[in-house]
N, C-alpha and C positions, 0 to 999 in steps of 0.2 A: 609536252608529253602527256599521253592519256594514261591514267591509272584506273584500273578496275580492281575492285576488291575480289579476293579469292572466291568468296561465296557467289558473287555475280558471275564469274567465269564458269564456275561449276554449273550454275543454273543455265547459262547460255549453252554450254556443252550438252547438258541433258535435253534441253529444248531442241537442239539441232539433231541429236540422236533420235529423239522421239519422232520428229518430223520426217526423218529419213527412213525409219523402220516401217515396214508394212503392218498395218493394223489387222487384227484378226477379223474375220467376217462375222458381223453380228447378225444373227438370224432371230426370228421370233421364237425359235425353239431352243437354240443353243449357240455356243460359240465354237468356231472351227479354227484350229491352229493352222494358219495358211501354209507354212512350210511343210506340214505333215500330210498334205492332201494326197489321196489315192482314190481312184474310181472304185477299185476293188473294195476298199474299206467302206466307201459310201454304200455300196451294195450290201455289205454286212450290216450296216445300221438300218437299212430298209427292212432287211429280213428280221432283225432282232426286235425292232420297235418302229414300225412305219410312221406312227404319229409324231415321233421326235426326230425323224430323219429329215435332212434338207430336201426341199422340193427340187425339181429339175433345174429351175432357174437359179436357185440358191447354190446348187452344186456346180453349175456352170460358172457362176461368179467366183466361188471358192477356188475352182480349178484355175481360172484366169489369174486370180490374185497370187496363186501359188507359183505360176510361171513368172510373173513379174517379180515376186520376191526372190526367185532363184536366178535372176539376171537373164531371163528369156529362155532358160533351159527348163526341161521338165524336172521338177524337184523330186519326182518319184521314180527316177530311172534306175536306182539301185535297190533291189529287194533282196532280203535274205530268205532263201528257200530252205526250209528245214525238213521237208518230207521227201522221200524218194519219188513218190508220184508227182509232186510238183516239179522236182528237178527234171524228171523224165519229160513231163509236159512242156516245160520251159524250152527244152532243146528242140521241140517241134514247133514252137511259135514262129509263124511266118507273117511278116509285115509287108505290105505293098507288093503283093504278087500281081497277077494280071487282071484281077477284078477291079471294077471302077470303085472309086473312093466314096464313102458315105460322108454326109455332113454331120460333124460330131454332135451338135445339139440334138439332131434327130436320133442319132444312135443312143444318146443318153436317155431320151424319152423311151426308147425300146427297152433299155436296160432297167429303167425304173418300173416299167410295166411287168417285165418278166420276174423281177425281184419280188413284186407284190403278189404274184400268182401263187396260189397254194395248190399246184397241180404238177403232173409230170409232163415233160416235153418229149415227144417221141418222133422218130423218123425211120424210114427204110433207106431211101436214097438221099433226098434233099427236101426239107420242109422249111418254109418261112415261119419262124417262131414269132416274129414281129416285123411289121413294116410301118414306118412312120416317116412321112416326108421323103427325104432323099437318103434313107437308111433302112437297112434290112439286116436282121440277125437270122441266120440260117443254120439249122442243124443238119448234118449230113452223116450218113452211115455207108456201109459197104454195099448195101443192097441184098445182103445174104439173109436178112431178117430184121425185124424191128429192134432198134436200140432206143432206150429212153433213160432219162435222168430227171431229177426234180428241176423244174424251171429255175429255181434259185441257183442251181449249179450252172445253168446256161448263163444266167445274169452274172454270176461270179466270173465265169470265163470271159464273157464280153467285157466286164470291168477290167480284167487283167489285160485284155487286148487293147482297151483304151489307154491304160497306163503305159503300155509299151509301144503302141503304134500311132498314137495321136500326133498329128503333125501341126506345124506352126500355121498352116493355112486353114486350120480348124476343120480338117478332114481326118478320117481314120479308115484304115482298111487292114484287115489281118484275119488270121485264123489259127486255131490250136485245138488239141483234144479237150473235151469237156472235163471239168472236175468230176471225179468219181465215176466217170464213164469214158474211158479211153477209146472205146469203139465209136464214139460220136465226135465229130469235129464241129466246132462252132466257128462260124465266119461272120465278120462284120464288114459290110460293104454297101454300095448303093444297091437298090432293088434289082434283083436278077430274075426272080421267079414270081 
């Protein structure tokens, strides 16, 4: 019969738990809690402090680890929406309509670019706000006149689309009204224009 002292059993248990638990992503700038990953939150860090925000590659790694930590599900699928504008916008979110899908890493490159711009993004009918590889972020209006919002809002909206519409084959496609400018729609898809 094998006898193991209680402290040894405790150490073995802790070692097993530690090995099975996903480690946080260690970046040169900070540490990300893997289970809390959100593309929209990543955009907010770029806007607030670009020097401490994760790079595109680090963000993709954190997102991938988040999916693994959540058993293959998107860990960020349930958001609490507290403002009436966000609730109204959420009901208009459309994933996977008839547009071709974007490659998610390319879409993340565009989101990073738009979040870093200190400018307005405007459109009358449809304007490519960013194209990178097999991804394009398009702003569209009704054609009745120019509509614009800060490019940060376009990036926030695209980040929210990533949170809700990113698929397991690493593609994304969706659209919704832009934050702070409901007359502009933001679409993430493969390049169309």
